[in-house]
N, C-alpha and C positions, 0 to 999 in steps of 0.2 A: 689514404690509399697506400702510402709508402709502408706503413706498419703492417697492413694486410698482406702486401706482396712479400715482405720479409718473412712474415709468419708462414705463408705458404711455401716459400723457398726452403725454410728450415724443415718442413715436413716431407721433403722429397727424398727420404733416406732409403725407401724400399721401391724398387722398380718392378714392373711386371711386363712379361712378354706372353701374350695370350693369357692362359690361366696359371702360368708358372711364375711365382714370385721369386726374386733373388735379391740378395743384399749387396753384392758387389758387381759392378758392370764393367768388364774389361774386354768387350767383344767388338766395339765399333770405332775405335781410334778417336774417341771423344776427349775433350779437355775435361778432367774431373772436377775442375773449379768453375763455379758459376759466377760470371762477371756481374750478373744482375745484383748480387749482394753488395757490391761496392759502387754500382752506378744507378741504384734504384731511384734516387731523387732526380738525377739528370734525365734518365729515361722516362720517368713518370711525367716530368714537366714537359718533355718533348712530345710525348704521345697525347697529352691533354691539348696541346696546341694544334694538333693535326685535325683536319676535317675529314673524318672517316666516312662521311656521307658522300664524299667526292672520290672519283677514281684516282688511283695513284699516278704519280708522275710517270708517264710512259717511257721517258728517257732516263729516269733515275739520276738526274743531273747532279744533285747535291751529294748523293752517295758516290757517284763517279768522281766528283771533285775531291772528296775525302780520300778515295782510294788513290787518285792521281798524286795527291800530296804525300801520301804514305810511301809509294813506290818510286816517285820521281819521274813521272811521265805526264803527258797532257790528257785531259779528260776525253779527247777525241780518239785516244789509243785504247779506251776501255769499253767493254760491253758487260752488262750485268745480267745474271740469270738466276733462276730458281734453283740454286745449288749449281756446282760446276757440271753436274749431270746434264743440265739443260744446255750449257755451252757446248758440251760434247755433241748433243743431238743437233744443235745449230750447225756445227762444223760438218757433220755427216749430211744434213739436209741440204746444205749449200754446195757441197763438193762431191758427194758420192751418189752416182746413179746405180741403177740395177746392173749387177755383175761386176761393178768397179771393185778394185782390190784395196783393202785396208790392211796394213801391216802393223803388227805389234809383236810382243813376246809373251811368253808364259812361264811362270805365273805373273799375273798383273791384275790391275783393276778391271773387273768383269764388264763394266759399262761400255768400254770401247767396242768390244765384240757385240754386245747386245744391241747398241744403237745402230752399228753397221749392218747387222743381219736383219734387223727390223726394216731397214731402208732397202733391202735387197742386195747389199754389198757382199763381197766374198772376202772373208777374213783369213789371213795367213798369220799363224802364230809361230814365232821362232822360239824354241825351247831353251831356257837358261841351262847353264852347266850344272853339275851336282852341287856346287857351292852357291848356286843362284846368281852367279855373275852373268850379266847380259851380253849376249854375242852380237856386238854392233856390226861386225863384218857380214855376218849372215843376214842381219836385218837390211843392210844396204843392198846386198845381192838379191834378196827376195823382192825388194821394192823395185829395183831396176829391171829384173827379169819379168815382172808381172805388171810393169807400168802403173805402180801403186798410186792412187790418188791422195791417200792420207797415211801418215805414220804416227802412231800414238806411243809416247814414251812417258812413263810415270817416274818422277825424280824428286825425292827418294821414292823407290818403288814400293807399292803396296801389293802383296803383304810381306815383302822380305826386308824392307828398310834399307836395301842396297842403293848407293848413290852412283849415278852415271856421271863421269867426268865431263866437264864443259867441252874438252877437246873432242870427245866422242860425239857429242851433240852437234858440234860444228862439222865433224866429218859427215854426219848424216845429212845435214843441210847442204853441204857443198858437193856431195857425192850422189844425190838423187834429185829428182824433179817433183817430189811429193810435197804436199802440205805437211809440215812437221809440227805436231801438237805436243808440247812439253807440259805435263801435268805436274804443277809444283804445289799440290794441295798441302804438302808437309814442309814447305819452304822455310817457315819460321824456326823449325827445329834443326835446320842444317846450315842455313845461310847461303846456300849455293843457288844461283839463279842465272837465267839468260834473258831476263827482261831488257837488259841494256842492249840486246842484239836485234830488237824488233825493227829498228829502222834500216839495219844493214841487210836483213834477210826478210824479203817480202812474203815468204811462205811460212814464216814462223809465227805461231801463236802460243802464248803461255797461259795455262789455266791456274787459277788460284781459288781459294775458298775462305770464308769466315767461319766454317764449321769446325775446324780443328783447333789451331792455336788460339783463335779468338773466342772460343767457347760458345759459338752461336749455331750449333748444329740444328737446333729447333727452329731457327729463323730461315734456313735455306737460302743463304746468300753466297753466290759464286760469281766469279768475273773472269773474263778473258782479256789478255793484253796483246795487242798487235799494232801494226801500222794502220793508219786511218783508212786506207783503201780496203784493207782486209775487214776491218770493223764495219765499214759500210756495207759490204757484202753480207756479213752475218746479220745486220740489222734488217735486211730484206726477208729473212726467214724467221726472225724473232717474233714470237706471239706478242700482240698488244698487251700492255699492262701486265707483263709477265712477273713482275716483282712487286708484291703488295706494299702498302704505305708503312705498315708497322715494321717490316723487315728492313726497308730502306732507312727508316728513322733510326732504329736501334743500331744497325750497322754503322751509320754515320757517327752516332754518339761514341760507340766503342772505338772506332778508328781515330777519333779525336782525343781519346784517353789512352794512348799507347803505353804510358807509364805503368798502368795497371796490368795491361795485357803482357808487356814484357816481363813483369814480375812473375807471372804465372808460367810463362815460357821457360824462364830460367829454372824455376822450381821443377817443372817437368823434365828438363834436361838433366838436372841433378838426380832426380828420381830414376831416370833411364839408366844412368851410370851405375847407381846403386842396384837396381834390378838386374842389370846385365852382369855385374860382378858376382852377385849372389847366385844367379842362375848358372854361371860359368863354373862355379865351385862345386856344383852338384853332379855326382857320377851319373852316367848314362843319359845326360841332357846335352844336346848340341844347340848352341845359341848362335843365331845369325847376327853379326854386328850391325847395328841399326843406326841410321841417321835421322830417324823419325820419332814419333811418340808411341811406338809399339815395338815389341820384340817377337820374332818368330823362333820357336823352339821345335826340336824334333826328338822324339824318344820312342824306343821300342815298347815302352810301357804306356803308350798313347791311350789305349782303351780303358786301362785302369785309371789313368789320370782324368780323362773326361768324366768317368763315372764319379770320381771323388769331388770334382768340381761341382757337379750337379748336386751331390749330397750336401755340399757346404754352401750351396746357393750362390756360386760364383759363375757368372756368365762370361764365357770366352768364345773365341772363334776357332772352331775345329774344322779341319779340312779332310777327314775321313782316312781310310786305310788303303787307298789306291791313288794312282796318278803321281804327278811330280811332287805334290805336296803330301804324300803319304806320311802318316804319323806326325804331322805338323800341327801346331797349335799357335795361334797368334794372340799375344797378350798386350792389351793397351797398358801403357804406363799410367798407373793411377796415383792416388795419394800414397804416402808412406804406409798408412794403416791398411789400405787396400792391397798394396803390393806385398806387404808382410802376410796377409791372409792367404794370398795366392802362393807365396813361397812356402808357407807352412804345409799346405796341401801337397805341393810338389815334393818337398822333402820327406813327408810321410810316405808317399808312394814310392 
């Protein structure tokens, strides 16, 4: 089985979205390295030992213990979900009623707004300044003036890569009465966290994922970290068996082999600096300094660039020709080969 898995992993060179094949995938902030290649034997052994005819562990206890060891908290401080998207939905389901206000900023991760509006909440988005710096003061004012139930902040922010200082997060916690959800999906690429503040602030929850730095986007493993009372509330709205046995097992194995993960994280950070330096040297390209595994660029040659990316079968995240992200493109940091292919297209345009 190990040889069969390795063979199939090596054949994943061309991706497909719908009917359009492409060679380089730089659109979804994924880890370009497949941890399966180095953990095949351990993962195979673990999966063979699982009883897949039985329902998964409803409490994901072993996975939570592995996460607790990794981040230095107790397992009672953790809740797991089918990606961090499900944790976002749990927060909204638990605390947001019809017409309740949720405050965030724009541009940021779209699922905060989607989850809140599906539940009948009213979303107030505070626009970033022209350099995409987040206006903390306006967020605090909006939350207080509208008795906000929840504030969502992505740190580092997606799609800009901008980092919110810890002092600003503390200001939000101490200046409002809202639940404050800090989405640290890209924590491993910056090292800045407020996980150590969960016992001091009972309205704080930190969101994390194994989709990015850990290279498990296909497994859909997310988790939330908060004080135990907060976690108990979320467990009341969590669907039963929400995280399958395979995702739990593979997540646990990867967390127990952080040496391999750390190696890839450092490689991505090195490539981020290479990519950012190269892009910064190109005329007519504005690069937003990033603390994540992606870079946001802005150019007046946006339409030409998007067309050339398509011609060269390079998948990127484009944001259109209108709005606050007008003429912006988000590029995931890939391998050196992938980054060079993207740079070649950009330089030609």
